[in-house]
Structure formats: C-alpha cells, structure tokens
C-alpha positions in Angstrom: -49.3 47.6 -41.4 -51.3 50.7 -40.5 -50.5 54.3 -39.7 -50.0 54.8 -36.1 -48.3 57.5 -34.0 -44.9 55.8 -34.0 -44.9 55.4 -37.8 -45.8 59.0 -38.3 -43.1 60.1 -35.9 -40.6 58.1 -37.9 -41.9 59.6 -41.1 -41.6 63.1 -39.7 -38.0 62.3 -38.7 -37.2 61.0 -42.2 -38.7 64.1 -43.7 -36.8 66.5 -41.3 -33.4 64.7 -41.9 -33.7 64.1 -45.7 -36.1 66.8 -47.0 -38.3 64.1 -48.6 -41.9 64.8 -49.3 -44.5 63.6 -46.8 -45.8 60.6 -48.9 -42.2 59.5 -49.6 -41.3 59.8 -45.9 -44.3 57.7 -44.9 -43.4 54.9 -47.4 -39.8 55.0 -46.2 -40.9 54.8 -42.6 -43.3 51.9 -43.3 -40.5 50.0 -45.1 -38.1 50.6 -42.1 -40.8 49.6 -39.6 -41.5 46.4 -41.6 -37.8 45.5 -41.5 -37.3 45.9 -45.2 -33.8 46.3 -46.5 -34.7 47.5 -49.9 -37.5 49.6 -51.5 -38.4 49.5 -55.2 -39.7 52.7 -56.7 -40.0 54.6 -60.0 -39.4 57.9 -58.1 -35.9 59.2 -58.7 -36.3 61.8 -55.8 -36.1 59.3 -53.0 -33.3 60.2 -50.6 -30.6 57.9 -49.3 -31.6 56.4 -46.0 -29.3 54.4 -43.7 -30.4 50.8 -43.6 -32.6 51.0 -46.7 -31.4 50.4 -50.2 -33.5 52.4 -52.8 -33.8 50.4 -56.0 -35.0 52.0 -59.3 -37.5 49.8 -61.1 -36.2 51.1 -64.5 -32.8 49.4 -63.7 -34.5 46.0 -63.7 -36.7 46.3 -66.8 -35.6 45.7 -70.4 -34.6 48.9 -72.2 -37.6 48.9 -74.6 -40.2 47.2 -72.3 -43.1 48.7 -74.3 -42.3 47.3 -77.7 -43.4 43.6 -77.1 
C-alpha cells in the first residue's frame, strides 16, 4: 500500500473526527483501506474507530516479558 490522495483524505477525516495525531490517523486510514478489522499497537492514545478494533500489544504479552 502507498500513500495516495484517497488515503490522505481518509486520514484527514479520521483526524478531524477523532482528534488523533496525523501519524496515527494515517495508520488507521491504511488499516481501514486494507480491510483490516483489528490494529495492534503499543500506543494507548489510539481513538475508537468504527469498524476497527484497537488491540493493545501489552494485553497479549506475559506480565514479566523481560525476565526470561
């Protein structure tokens, strides 16, 4: 996938509606354009977006992942 005008318009819409920062909006727009239903991130600031489930990576890692 590459940045094109349609993707940037979607990112601008996501940003306007949710208040997300530009990089986050671009990632969300790219996920939506690719037909993703989930997005995995470490960023707790991601807004809720209809049709896209935001998953926190920390929720899927062992509690003390660095001790092995």
